[in-house]
N, C-alpha and C positions, 0 to 999 in steps of 0.2 A: 633782519632775517627775512621779512616779507619782501623787501626789495631784491634780496639775493634769490629768493624763490621765483620771483617774476622774471629775473634775468635768465634763470636756468629753465624756465618753462618752454618746452619745445613749440615750434611753430606748427600749427595745425596742418595736416597733410593737404587739405584743400586750398591752402594759401601759399604753399611752397613754390608753386609755379606762377604765382601772380606777377612777379617781375618779368618773367619770360613772356607771358601773354600781353603785358603792358607794352613791352618793347616791340612785340610782333604787331600789335595794333597800331602803334605809331608808324610802323613801316608798311602797313597795309595800304592798298590802293585807295581805300576810302579816306584815309587821313594823311598819307605821306605827302611831304612837301615836294617842291620841284615843279618843273614845267613839262615833264614827260608824260603826265597823266591827262588824257582828254577829259573835259568836263563831263561828257556823257558816261565815261567809264566810272568816274568818281560817283556820279549820281546812282548808277546801277549798283555799285558796291555798297553804298549807303542803303539802298532799297533791299538788297540781299541780306545784309546784316540785321536790318530791322525786322525781317520776317523769318529769321532762322531760329531754330531751337538752340539751347545752350551748347549741346554737343556739336551741332552743325557749325555754329559760329566759331567754336574752338578749332575745328578742322579748317575752316576758311581762313582764320587768322594765323594759325600755326599748322601748315600742311604736313602731310606725311611723305617722306621720300624713301623709296625702296631700292635696294641694290638688286638689279635683275640679272646681270651677267654672271653672278656667282651664287644665285639663289639655290637653296637646298633642293635636292631631287624630289622632296615631298611638297615643296611650295606649289600652291595651285591645286592641291588635292585636299579632300575633306580630312579633318583631324578631330580626334576625340580627346586630345590632350587639353586639360584645363589650363595648364600653364602656358600653352602656345598662344601666339598672337594670331587670331583668326578674324574673318569677316564674313558677312552674309548669313543667310538662314541655314546654309549647308556647312557652316564653320570651315571655310576654306583657309588653309594655312597660308599666311603671308610671308614674303621674303624678309630679310633683315632690314631694319629701319636705320637710316643714316641721319645724322644731324643736318640741319639746314644751313650748311656752310659750303662755300666753294671748295674749301680744302678737303672735303669729303668726296669730291668728284675726282675721277681719274680718267686719263685719255683712253685707257683700255677697258673702260666700264660703260655700262648702260644703266640709267637710273630712271625710275618712274616716280613722278611727283603728283600728288593728288590733294587738292584743296576742297574737295566736295562739290566743286562746280566745274572746274577744268582739270584735265590731266595732261601732263607734259612727259614726253619720253626723250630724255637727253642721251644722245649717242656720241661717245668719244671717238675721235678720229682713228684711234688704234684699237678699237674694240675687236673682239674675237671674230674673225671672218665667218666661222661656223655659226655663231649665235646671230650675227648680223644678217647672214643669208637666211637663217631660219625665220627671222622676224620680218625681213624686208624683201627677200628674194634676190638680193645682191650682196656681195661679200664686203662691200665698203660703200659708204655714202659720200665719199670724196668725189668731187666733180660730177655729182649726180644732180639732175634737175629735181629739187625737192617738191615741186608742185606735182610731180608724177609718182612720188614715193607713197606707197600704201602699206599699212601694217597688216601682216598676215595674221589671221585669227584661227587658222586650222591648217592641217596638212603635215604638222610635225609636233613633237612633244613640247618644245619651248613655246611656240606660238599658241598652242592650245592652253597651256597652263597660264600664260600671261593673260590671255583672253578671259579665262576663268577668274583670275585675280581682279581684273578691272571690273568685271560684272559683279563680283562679290562686294567690292568697295561701294559700288552704286547701290547694290542691294541693301547695304547698311543704311543708306540714306532714305530707303523706302521708295526709291524711284523705279518701281517695277515697270512703268510705262515706257522707259527709255530702252530701246532695242540695242543700241550700240553707244557706249560712252564716247564722248568727244575726246580724242587724244591728239595733242599737238606734238609733232615730231620736231625736235630741236637738234640740229647737227652742231657739234663742237666747232667753233670758229665762225659760225653764222652770227655776226654781231647783232643784227636786227632781232632775230629770234631769241638769242641768248639774253638780251637786255631784259625782255619780259620774264624769262625764266629766272634770272638772277634777282628779280624783284622779291622772289619768295625765299631767298637766302637771308632770312631775318637775323641770323646769328652773326652775320658779318657787318662790317661798317658799310655805310652807304654815303653817297656824296650830297644828298639833299638835307636841308635844314630839318632837324628832328631825327635823323637817322645816322648820326656820326658815331654812335656807340656800337661796339660789338656786345654780344651777350655777356661775356666775362667782364668787360669794362662797365656795363650797365649794372651788373651785380655789385661791383666794387663801389660804384656811385651810390647805389641804394643802401649798402651796408655802412657807408662812411658816416660816422657820427657828425652831427652839426658843428660840434666844437673842434673838429679836426682842423689842424693848421693848413693854410694854403687855400686856394680858390676851390670852390665846390661846384662850379658851373653846372647848369642844367643841360640835359641832352639837347642837341640841336645846334651846337656851336656857340651857345651863350656862355662863354668863358672856357669852353673846351673841356675835354675829358679830364678827370682828376689825374694829377701827375703820378708817375711811378707805377703805372699799370702795365701789366703784361698784355700784349695785344693778341696772344695766341687764342685760337678758337677752342671751345669746349670739346671734350672727347665724345665719341659716339655714345648713345644711350645703352642701357643694359648693364648697369653696375660698374662701368668704367669711370675714370677720373672726370670729375666735373670742375668748372671754375671754382676757385676758392670761395666758400660761403654760399655756393649755388647748388641746387639740386640738378641732376641731369635732366635735359629736355625730355618731353613726354615719351617719345620713342615707343617703347613697349608698354607704357602705362596707358596711353590714349587709344581708345578704340578697341580695347580688348573685350572679347566676348566672354 
């Protein structure tokens, strides 16, 4: 009976996301394998992680990605709702959170990714011309010299609310001395810029040693009993992923379907005020 009770005992809430954070850490620039990380970048990442608080390190390891092109009309405005996801001392309402997977991106979308240090604004090649014009002053970023592109911070509703959101996210980090958050604009199809942006898609498979598991596959590997038949190979290509797994990415956070045996990624759980 005692053994049955132990089996039925629920996993503590503070440990449910441990596999996700473990996988994310393996894919973080501080630990990821491969030759595409400059030694100076790796040293800087180690230094950052060693001096961060727990909340800051979670954000750095598992960034937040927001859907900007279809954000609610109240996003970027102060909110009194306790259930709403907000940021900053003024409780600024944040847009919907998306999973860190390439499959959550769309060519007609614009997404903001924040890891607490850098911000990336990914712009799809078919994004709404009205929204693109409001943010960059041009209807499309195709065939545009990206070195000349600047993000508008005022002059229209969309630009003003996005600017408020980025400052609120930095306000959460206590970095009141930063006047303007650093935002890296990434155009869909720009291989060099997208490579860095995709580093943060930790729920997808990666090609370097230690990153060959998707979140769903990693959860199946973690939950697989030691006595299960067949190879149990460890992450990173040492025997390969367990056989018979579905390679589909997990669903967006917010109560939707998660990988079998896995809680949904932080999404609206992390960073709530």
